[in-house]
C-alpha positions, 0 to 999 in steps of 0.5 A: 622772595628770590627762588634759585634755579638750583632749588627749582631743579632740585624740586623738579628732580625730586617730583618730576613736576614742571619747571614753572610749577616747581618755581611757584611751589617754592614761592608759595612755600617760602622756599621750604622744600618739604612744603613745596613738595606738599604744595605740588602734591595738593595740586596733584590732588586737585587735578585728580579731582578735576579729572575724576569723571574723565575716561582713563581707558588707555594704558598698559599691563605689566607682569612681575614673575619670580625666577623660579616661576612660583610667584607672579603679579600682574597690574593694569595702569590706566591713563587717558591717552595712548601717548602717555601710555607709550611713555617710558616713565609711565611704564616704569610706574606700572613696573613699580606697582607690579613690584609692590604687589609682588612684594607686599601682597595687598589683599585688595585695591584699598590695601594697595593704595595704602601700601608704601613705595619709596616712602610714599603710599601708592595712592599718593604716588598716583596723585603725584602722577596726575599732577605731573602728567595732567591726565587721569591716572588710575590702577585698574585690575591686578592679580597675584598668583603663588603656587607650588607648581609653576606659573607661565606668563604671557603678554600680548604685544603692546602690553594691553593683554596679559595672562598668568597660568598656574600649572599643578607641576613643572612644565617641561616644554615652555611652548606647551605652557605658552600655548595654553596661556595664548589660548586663554588670551584668545578665547577668554574662558571663565573657568578652568573646568565646569565645576568652577563655573558659578551656578548662577551663570549656569542657571542663566545659560540653561534658562536661555537655552530652554527659552530658545528651544520653546521659541523654536516650537519645542514643548516645555518638557522637551525643551527643558531636557534638550537645554541640558544638552545645549550646555555642552556647547556652552562648556566647550566655549567657556571652560578652558579644559573643554575648549578646542585647542586653537592650533588644532581644533580636533582636540580639547585643551585637556587632551592637548595637555595629556598628549604633551605629558604636561601637568593640569592647569590649576588656575589662571588670571587674564587681564585685558586693558579696559576689560571686565 
């Protein structure tokens, strides 16, 4: 059958697929627009399956934060090439996903993929995007924070690293909040305070410290006691409030907040492109 240029354009406008792909989809579906869209989506599914084993380690990270700074979402959208990651349309998709996380508050990735956005599930939208772009596209990590205090966000230039910091109350000086967010970005702490560190991590670190001391010739009993002391260094390196402030190594973050008259940190989320 003859496929009009107007129908091809209409289908392309609706789906973003290539001109020849749209023409073929309409031909295969007898000119039926809905069936043609379904055909293209099925094509996207095939492309997705074909590229399932490809590495999607490029991409970007986007943050959505409320005007009152009491709610925020952050999402990582991955692709295969830096060229695609810099595309304005790719950024818009990432922003849309951040918005749906912000609005719908999905509990986990499976729930997010089933969430509707513009009458299509996020999962189907990803498949459409794969078919349209021809690369593996996937949502990596995402986080949602809500607070009665205040959230400060920080995105490192290039959109490959983002931080959300939840403070227990309002932060009067925005620079203080930004300093803490940048500290988290630079130093990658694993917890706000030592009480939040997983006991299995502590046990492992203490065992490593003990073995190091034994290898240095210390008796086991002495090594065991000395290992406890070595843990102080671990906390200074990995726990936010005990870390040395990157702008002034003579004080800890806890001391910096106290000196600035700022509220304490309650929690944080740090997402780095391709990170754990």
